[in-house]
mmCIF file of the C-alpha atoms, coordinates in Angstrom:
data_MODEL
# 
_entry.id   MODEL 
# 
loop_
_atom_site.group_PDB 
_atom_site.id 
_atom_site.type_symbol 
_atom_site.label_atom_id 
_atom_site.label_alt_id 
_atom_site.label_comp_id 
_atom_site.label_asym_id 
_atom_site.label_entity_id 
_atom_site.label_seq_id 
_atom_site.pdbx_PDB_ins_code 
_atom_site.Cartn_x 
_atom_site.Cartn_y 
_atom_site.Cartn_z 
_atom_site.occupancy 
_atom_site.B_iso_or_equiv 
_atom_site.pdbx_formal_charge 
_atom_site.auth_seq_id 
_atom_site.auth_comp_id 
_atom_site.auth_asym_id 
_atom_site.auth_atom_id 
_atom_site.pdbx_PDB_model_num 
ATOM 1   C CA . UNK A 1 1   ? -4.820 53.764 56.767 1.00 0.00 ? 1   UNK A CA 1 
ATOM 2   C CA . UNK A 1 2   ? -4.608 52.265 60.261 1.00 0.00 ? 2   UNK A CA 1 
ATOM 3   C CA . UNK A 1 3   ? -5.909 54.437 63.116 1.00 0.00 ? 3   UNK A CA 1 
ATOM 4   C CA . UNK A 1 4   ? -3.097 54.645 65.663 1.00 0.00 ? 4   UNK A CA 1 
ATOM 5   C CA . UNK A 1 5   ? -4.835 57.092 67.993 1.00 0.00 ? 5   UNK A CA 1 
ATOM 6   C CA . UNK A 1 6   ? -5.745 54.277 70.386 1.00 0.00 ? 6   UNK A CA 1 
ATOM 7   C CA . UNK A 1 7   ? -2.107 53.249 70.993 1.00 0.00 ? 7   UNK A CA 1 
ATOM 8   C CA . UNK A 1 8   ? -1.069 53.759 74.632 1.00 0.00 ? 8   UNK A CA 1 
ATOM 9   C CA . UNK A 1 9   ? 0.257  57.308 74.859 1.00 0.00 ? 9   UNK A CA 1 
ATOM 10  C CA . UNK A 1 10  ? 2.956  56.352 77.380 1.00 0.00 ? 10  UNK A CA 1 
ATOM 11  C CA . UNK A 1 11  ? 4.873  54.645 74.566 1.00 0.00 ? 11  UNK A CA 1 
ATOM 12  C CA . UNK A 1 12  ? 4.750  57.767 72.434 1.00 0.00 ? 12  UNK A CA 1 
ATOM 13  C CA . UNK A 1 13  ? 6.171  60.437 74.720 1.00 0.00 ? 13  UNK A CA 1 
ATOM 14  C CA . UNK A 1 14  ? 9.349  60.241 72.715 1.00 0.00 ? 14  UNK A CA 1 
ATOM 15  C CA . UNK A 1 15  ? 9.633  58.133 69.580 1.00 0.00 ? 15  UNK A CA 1 
ATOM 16  C CA . UNK A 1 16  ? 13.121 57.548 68.232 1.00 0.00 ? 16  UNK A CA 1 
ATOM 17  C CA . UNK A 1 17  ? 13.121 57.152 64.470 1.00 0.00 ? 17  UNK A CA 1 
ATOM 18  C CA . UNK A 1 18  ? 16.321 55.987 62.820 1.00 0.00 ? 18  UNK A CA 1 
ATOM 19  C CA . UNK A 1 19  ? 15.916 57.624 59.453 1.00 0.00 ? 19  UNK A CA 1 
ATOM 20  C CA . UNK A 1 20  ? 18.468 57.584 56.676 1.00 0.00 ? 20  UNK A CA 1 
ATOM 21  C CA . UNK A 1 21  ? 19.242 60.610 54.539 1.00 0.00 ? 21  UNK A CA 1 
ATOM 22  C CA . UNK A 1 22  ? 17.288 58.992 51.686 1.00 0.00 ? 22  UNK A CA 1 
ATOM 23  C CA . UNK A 1 23  ? 14.046 59.392 53.589 1.00 0.00 ? 23  UNK A CA 1 
ATOM 24  C CA . UNK A 1 24  ? 14.861 62.833 54.971 1.00 0.00 ? 24  UNK A CA 1 
ATOM 25  C CA . UNK A 1 25  ? 15.365 64.188 51.448 1.00 0.00 ? 25  UNK A CA 1 
ATOM 26  C CA . UNK A 1 26  ? 12.270 62.432 50.137 1.00 0.00 ? 26  UNK A CA 1 
ATOM 27  C CA . UNK A 1 27  ? 9.974  63.494 52.973 1.00 0.00 ? 27  UNK A CA 1 
ATOM 28  C CA . UNK A 1 28  ? 11.694 66.764 53.940 1.00 0.00 ? 28  UNK A CA 1 
ATOM 29  C CA . UNK A 1 29  ? 12.170 65.655 57.553 1.00 0.00 ? 29  UNK A CA 1 
ATOM 30  C CA . UNK A 1 30  ? 13.759 67.644 60.338 1.00 0.00 ? 30  UNK A CA 1 
ATOM 31  C CA . UNK A 1 31  ? 15.618 66.530 63.477 1.00 0.00 ? 31  UNK A CA 1 
ATOM 32  C CA . UNK A 1 32  ? 12.470 67.096 65.548 1.00 0.00 ? 32  UNK A CA 1 
ATOM 33  C CA . UNK A 1 33  ? 9.122  66.555 63.856 1.00 0.00 ? 33  UNK A CA 1 
ATOM 34  C CA . UNK A 1 34  ? 5.500  66.136 64.910 1.00 0.00 ? 34  UNK A CA 1 
ATOM 35  C CA . UNK A 1 35  ? 3.802  62.838 64.197 1.00 0.00 ? 35  UNK A CA 1 
ATOM 36  C CA . UNK A 1 36  ? 1.851  62.179 61.022 1.00 0.00 ? 36  UNK A CA 1 
ATOM 37  C CA . UNK A 1 37  ? -1.927 62.341 60.804 1.00 0.00 ? 37  UNK A CA 1 
ATOM 38  C CA . UNK A 1 38  ? -3.606 59.335 62.417 1.00 0.00 ? 38  UNK A CA 1 
ATOM 39  C CA . UNK A 1 39  ? -0.890 58.947 65.072 1.00 0.00 ? 39  UNK A CA 1 
ATOM 40  C CA . UNK A 1 40  ? -1.115 60.191 68.677 1.00 0.00 ? 40  UNK A CA 1 
ATOM 41  C CA . UNK A 1 41  ? 0.515  63.584 69.101 1.00 0.00 ? 41  UNK A CA 1 
ATOM 42  C CA . UNK A 1 42  ? 4.197  63.331 70.088 1.00 0.00 ? 42  UNK A CA 1 
ATOM 43  C CA . UNK A 1 43  ? 7.581  64.481 68.837 1.00 0.00 ? 43  UNK A CA 1 
ATOM 44  C CA . UNK A 1 44  ? 9.646  62.216 66.606 1.00 0.00 ? 44  UNK A CA 1 
ATOM 45  C CA . UNK A 1 45  ? 13.384 62.546 67.048 1.00 0.00 ? 45  UNK A CA 1 
ATOM 46  C CA . UNK A 1 46  ? 15.473 61.848 63.927 1.00 0.00 ? 46  UNK A CA 1 
ATOM 47  C CA . UNK A 1 47  ? 19.100 62.015 65.127 1.00 0.00 ? 47  UNK A CA 1 
ATOM 48  C CA . UNK A 1 48  ? 20.633 60.209 62.156 1.00 0.00 ? 48  UNK A CA 1 
ATOM 49  C CA . UNK A 1 49  ? 19.382 62.328 59.258 1.00 0.00 ? 49  UNK A CA 1 
ATOM 50  C CA . UNK A 1 50  ? 22.911 63.151 58.142 1.00 0.00 ? 50  UNK A CA 1 
ATOM 51  C CA . UNK A 1 51  ? 24.212 59.585 58.401 1.00 0.00 ? 51  UNK A CA 1 
ATOM 52  C CA . UNK A 1 52  ? 24.746 57.599 55.228 1.00 0.00 ? 52  UNK A CA 1 
ATOM 53  C CA . UNK A 1 53  ? 23.961 53.924 54.726 1.00 0.00 ? 53  UNK A CA 1 
ATOM 54  C CA . UNK A 1 54  ? 27.647 53.172 55.351 1.00 0.00 ? 54  UNK A CA 1 
ATOM 55  C CA . UNK A 1 55  ? 27.826 55.400 58.454 1.00 0.00 ? 55  UNK A CA 1 
ATOM 56  C CA . UNK A 1 56  ? 25.019 53.394 60.014 1.00 0.00 ? 56  UNK A CA 1 
ATOM 57  C CA . UNK A 1 57  ? 26.563 50.011 59.186 1.00 0.00 ? 57  UNK A CA 1 
ATOM 58  C CA . UNK A 1 58  ? 30.000 51.155 60.397 1.00 0.00 ? 58  UNK A CA 1 
ATOM 59  C CA . UNK A 1 59  ? 28.426 52.138 63.718 1.00 0.00 ? 59  UNK A CA 1 
ATOM 60  C CA . UNK A 1 60  ? 26.403 48.914 64.064 1.00 0.00 ? 60  UNK A CA 1 
ATOM 61  C CA . UNK A 1 61  ? 29.428 46.720 63.348 1.00 0.00 ? 61  UNK A CA 1 
ATOM 62  C CA . UNK A 1 62  ? 31.896 48.751 65.424 1.00 0.00 ? 62  UNK A CA 1 
ATOM 63  C CA . UNK A 1 63  ? 29.586 48.742 68.462 1.00 0.00 ? 63  UNK A CA 1 
ATOM 64  C CA . UNK A 1 64  ? 28.575 45.111 67.876 1.00 0.00 ? 64  UNK A CA 1 
ATOM 65  C CA . UNK A 1 65  ? 24.890 46.012 67.995 1.00 0.00 ? 65  UNK A CA 1 
ATOM 66  C CA . UNK A 1 66  ? 22.335 43.276 67.320 1.00 0.00 ? 66  UNK A CA 1 
ATOM 67  C CA . UNK A 1 67  ? 20.387 43.514 64.067 1.00 0.00 ? 67  UNK A CA 1 
ATOM 68  C CA . UNK A 1 68  ? 17.880 41.473 62.092 1.00 0.00 ? 68  UNK A CA 1 
ATOM 69  C CA . UNK A 1 69  ? 19.442 38.378 60.500 1.00 0.00 ? 69  UNK A CA 1 
ATOM 70  C CA . UNK A 1 70  ? 17.820 39.212 57.153 1.00 0.00 ? 70  UNK A CA 1 
ATOM 71  C CA . UNK A 1 71  ? 20.555 41.813 56.646 1.00 0.00 ? 71  UNK A CA 1 
ATOM 72  C CA . UNK A 1 72  ? 23.089 38.966 56.624 1.00 0.00 ? 72  UNK A CA 1 
ATOM 73  C CA . UNK A 1 73  ? 21.087 37.314 53.840 1.00 0.00 ? 73  UNK A CA 1 
ATOM 74  C CA . UNK A 1 74  ? 21.364 40.229 51.423 1.00 0.00 ? 74  UNK A CA 1 
ATOM 75  C CA . UNK A 1 75  ? 18.371 42.316 52.434 1.00 0.00 ? 75  UNK A CA 1 
ATOM 76  C CA . UNK A 1 76  ? 19.173 46.023 52.646 1.00 0.00 ? 76  UNK A CA 1 
ATOM 77  C CA . UNK A 1 77  ? 15.688 47.467 53.126 1.00 0.00 ? 77  UNK A CA 1 
ATOM 78  C CA . UNK A 1 78  ? 13.083 45.461 54.972 1.00 0.00 ? 78  UNK A CA 1 
ATOM 79  C CA . UNK A 1 79  ? 9.389  46.014 54.424 1.00 0.00 ? 79  UNK A CA 1 
ATOM 80  C CA . UNK A 1 80  ? 6.508  43.587 54.150 1.00 0.00 ? 80  UNK A CA 1 
ATOM 81  C CA . UNK A 1 81  ? 6.948  40.068 52.784 1.00 0.00 ? 81  UNK A CA 1 
ATOM 82  C CA . UNK A 1 82  ? 5.154  40.945 49.546 1.00 0.00 ? 82  UNK A CA 1 
ATOM 83  C CA . UNK A 1 83  ? 7.537  43.695 48.412 1.00 0.00 ? 83  UNK A CA 1 
ATOM 84  C CA . UNK A 1 84  ? 10.909 42.827 49.967 1.00 0.00 ? 84  UNK A CA 1 
ATOM 85  C CA . UNK A 1 85  ? 13.651 40.619 48.531 1.00 0.00 ? 85  UNK A CA 1 
ATOM 86  C CA . UNK A 1 86  ? 17.439 40.412 48.795 1.00 0.00 ? 86  UNK A CA 1 
ATOM 87  C CA . UNK A 1 87  ? 19.224 43.253 47.055 1.00 0.00 ? 87  UNK A CA 1 
ATOM 88  C CA . UNK A 1 88  ? 20.373 42.163 43.563 1.00 0.00 ? 88  UNK A CA 1 
ATOM 89  C CA . UNK A 1 89  ? 23.492 44.342 43.946 1.00 0.00 ? 89  UNK A CA 1 
ATOM 90  C CA . UNK A 1 90  ? 24.715 41.904 46.631 1.00 0.00 ? 90  UNK A CA 1 
ATOM 91  C CA . UNK A 1 91  ? 24.500 38.639 44.696 1.00 0.00 ? 91  UNK A CA 1 
ATOM 92  C CA . UNK A 1 92  ? 27.823 36.890 44.072 1.00 0.00 ? 92  UNK A CA 1 
ATOM 93  C CA . UNK A 1 93  ? 29.002 34.613 41.272 1.00 0.00 ? 93  UNK A CA 1 
ATOM 94  C CA . UNK A 1 94  ? 27.654 31.546 43.129 1.00 0.00 ? 94  UNK A CA 1 
ATOM 95  C CA . UNK A 1 95  ? 24.115 32.921 43.402 1.00 0.00 ? 95  UNK A CA 1 
ATOM 96  C CA . UNK A 1 96  ? 24.457 33.705 47.099 1.00 0.00 ? 96  UNK A CA 1 
ATOM 97  C CA . UNK A 1 97  ? 24.037 37.094 48.707 1.00 0.00 ? 97  UNK A CA 1 
ATOM 98  C CA . UNK A 1 98  ? 26.592 39.130 50.619 1.00 0.00 ? 98  UNK A CA 1 
ATOM 99  C CA . UNK A 1 99  ? 25.458 40.800 53.868 1.00 0.00 ? 99  UNK A CA 1 
ATOM 100 C CA . UNK A 1 100 ? 23.864 44.261 53.619 1.00 0.00 ? 100 UNK A CA 1 
ATOM 101 C CA . UNK A 1 101 ? 26.937 46.024 55.022 1.00 0.00 ? 101 UNK A CA 1 
ATOM 102 C CA . UNK A 1 102 ? 28.897 44.920 51.924 1.00 0.00 ? 102 UNK A CA 1 
ATOM 103 C CA . UNK A 1 103 ? 26.723 47.059 49.624 1.00 0.00 ? 103 UNK A CA 1 
ATOM 104 C CA . UNK A 1 104 ? 29.110 49.358 47.752 1.00 0.00 ? 104 UNK A CA 1 
ATOM 105 C CA . UNK A 1 105 ? 26.619 52.005 46.653 1.00 0.00 ? 105 UNK A CA 1 
ATOM 106 C CA . UNK A 1 106 ? 24.485 53.183 49.561 1.00 0.00 ? 106 UNK A CA 1 
ATOM 107 C CA . UNK A 1 107 ? 22.095 54.782 47.066 1.00 0.00 ? 107 UNK A CA 1 
ATOM 108 C CA . UNK A 1 108 ? 21.167 51.248 45.972 1.00 0.00 ? 108 UNK A CA 1 
ATOM 109 C CA . UNK A 1 109 ? 19.840 50.418 49.445 1.00 0.00 ? 109 UNK A CA 1 
ATOM 110 C CA . UNK A 1 110 ? 16.201 50.099 48.342 1.00 0.00 ? 110 UNK A CA 1 
ATOM 111 C CA . UNK A 1 111 ? 16.814 48.020 45.205 1.00 0.00 ? 111 UNK A CA 1 
ATOM 112 C CA . UNK A 1 112 ? 15.462 44.963 47.008 1.00 0.00 ? 112 UNK A CA 1 
ATOM 113 C CA . UNK A 1 113 ? 12.032 46.592 47.308 1.00 0.00 ? 113 UNK A CA 1 
ATOM 114 C CA . UNK A 1 114 ? 9.393  46.270 44.592 1.00 0.00 ? 114 UNK A CA 1 
# 
């Protein structure tokens, strides 16, 4: 695992993590949490733990926030290039992908990850 202890501490006074409910249930996260081992000591703030996949997309679209263009190409969960692909639940009859915000089942968000 990468040693992050040498990262400039000024950037880690407060670290905002936008975490979906999926991860909070899986990792048992809280709204305020200490960093993981190997990271400089700071408090992570997880304000969106109770938001669903659709809550987040509704907010992004309503507020016209910028986001990565891969979401418009059918990606719903973005990781490294080796294990990320467009979500098969978003493919249409012409073999093209709908944008991520069109995903009907938010629980299928990570189906594009291998």
